[in-house]
C-alpha positions as CSV (number, residue, x, y, z in Angstrom):
1,M,32.0,49.7,84.1
2,V,35.1,51.3,82.5
3,E,34.8,54.4,84.7
4,K,34.5,52.2,87.8
5,I,37.7,50.3,86.9
6,A,39.6,53.5,86.1
7,K,38.4,55.1,89.4
8,M,39.4,52.0,91.4
9,F,42.8,52.0,89.7
10,Y,43.6,55.7,90.4
11,E,42.1,55.5,93.9
12,G,44.5,52.6,94.5
13,L,47.4,54.6,93.2
14,G,46.4,57.4,95.6
15,K,46.9,54.8,98.5
16,G,50.2,53.6,97.1
17,K,48.6,50.3,95.6
18,I,49.2,49.3,92.0
19,L,46.4,47.0,90.9
20,G,46.2,44.6,88.0
21,A,43.4,42.3,86.9
22,H,43.8,38.6,87.6
23,C,41.6,36.2,85.6
24,K,39.8,33.5,87.6
25,D,39.4,31.3,84.5
26,C,42.9,31.2,82.8
27,G,45.0,32.7,85.6
28,K,46.6,35.4,83.4
29,W,47.1,39.0,84.5
30,T,46.1,42.2,82.7
31,F,47.7,45.5,83.4
32,P,46.5,48.2,83.6
33,P,43.3,46.5,84.7
34,V,40.3,46.4,82.3
35,S,36.9,44.8,82.5
36,A,37.8,41.5,80.7
37,C,40.9,39.2,80.5
38,R,43.0,40.1,77.5
39,E,44.0,36.4,77.1
40,C,40.7,34.5,77.2
41,G,38.1,37.3,77.3
42,S,36.6,36.1,80.6
43,R,34.9,38.7,82.7
44,K,35.7,36.7,85.9
45,I,38.5,38.9,87.0
46,Q,39.7,39.9,90.4
47,F,41.6,43.2,91.1
48,K,44.8,42.4,93.0
49,K,47.9,44.3,93.9
50,I,50.8,43.5,91.5
51,S,54.4,42.8,92.7
52,G,55.8,45.8,90.8
53,E,58.7,43.7,89.7
54,G,59.6,43.9,86.0
55,T,62.2,43.9,83.2
56,V,62.9,46.6,80.7
57,Y,63.8,45.1,77.3
58,F,64.3,48.4,75.3
59,Y,63.8,52.1,75.9
60,S,63.9,55.4,74.1
61,T,63.5,59.1,75.0
62,S,60.7,61.6,74.9
63,I,61.5,63.7,71.9
64,L,57.9,65.1,71.7
65,P,56.3,64.3,75.0
66,P,52.6,64.9,75.7
67,K,52.1,68.6,76.7
68,K,51.3,67.7,80.4
69,F,54.6,65.7,80.7
70,A,56.8,68.2,78.8
71,K,58.4,69.6,82.0
72,Y,59.8,66.1,82.8
73,S,61.5,65.8,79.4
74,P,63.9,64.3,78.5
75,Y,62.7,61.1,80.2
76,A,63.1,57.5,79.3
77,Y,60.2,55.3,78.5
78,G,60.4,51.6,77.7
79,L,58.8,48.3,77.3
80,V,58.4,46.8,80.8
81,V,57.3,43.2,81.2
82,L,55.9,42.6,84.6
83,K,56.7,39.5,86.6
84,E,53.0,38.6,86.4
85,G,53.3,38.6,82.5
86,P,51.7,41.8,81.0
87,S,53.9,44.2,79.1
88,F,53.4,47.9,78.4
89,M,55.2,51.1,77.6
90,T,55.9,53.4,80.5
91,M,58.2,55.9,82.0
92,V,61.4,54.5,83.5
93,E,63.6,56.4,85.9
94,G,67.3,55.9,86.4
95,L,68.1,55.6,82.7
96,N,69.9,58.3,80.8
97,A,67.6,59.8,78.2
98,S,69.6,62.9,77.3
99,T,71.3,61.9,74.1
100,P,71.2,59.1,71.5
101,E,74.7,58.1,72.5
102,K,73.7,57.8,76.2
103,I,70.7,55.7,75.2
104,K,72.9,53.4,73.2
105,E,75.2,53.0,76.1
106,G,72.3,52.2,78.4
107,N,70.9,49.7,76.0
108,A,74.1,47.7,76.3
109,K,72.9,46.8,79.8
110,L,69.5,45.5,78.8
111,P,67.4,43.6,79.8
112,M,67.3,45.5,83.1
113,K,65.4,44.8,86.3
114,V,63.0,47.6,87.4
115,K,60.5,48.1,90.3
116,A,57.2,50.0,90.1
117,K,56.3,52.9,92.2
118,V,53.5,55.5,92.4
119,S,54.8,58.9,91.5
120,K,53.0,62.3,91.3
121,K,53.5,63.7,87.7
122,A,51.5,66.5,86.1
123,G,49.2,66.7,89.2
124,M,48.2,63.0,89.0
125,N,49.3,59.7,90.5
126,V,51.0,57.5,87.8
127,V,52.9,54.3,87.7
128,V,56.6,54.7,86.9
129,F,59.4,52.2,87.1
130,K,62.8,52.7,88.5
131,K,66.0,50.9,87.7
132,V,67.0,48.4,90.4
133,K,70.6,48.6,91.4
């Protein structure tokens, strides 16, 4: 089941769709999608496209990024809370991640609205967020 969900999620990204799991019992969202609701544990979930709208509440920089993302460093990653409710750590474009001073300046503007997009990084489709102007 897990492989099926991961395959569906990444195939959706390949088509420009960002999918989440919506629980038919409690109405909560889970992102990235998994086989059961993180709120109530129900397996009655439906995979639906998310809005992509979110808010960054804090961010940092990639001091020691994973090897496959090293060529993108320095990059900002932060806690994004989706409009639908779930939160997760992810890459955020449009934020200065070059020095601690620049990060401190950027944090003065938080929370900050962001929008999700599918981006090709390290040869794979991934969800990244971009600062909304």
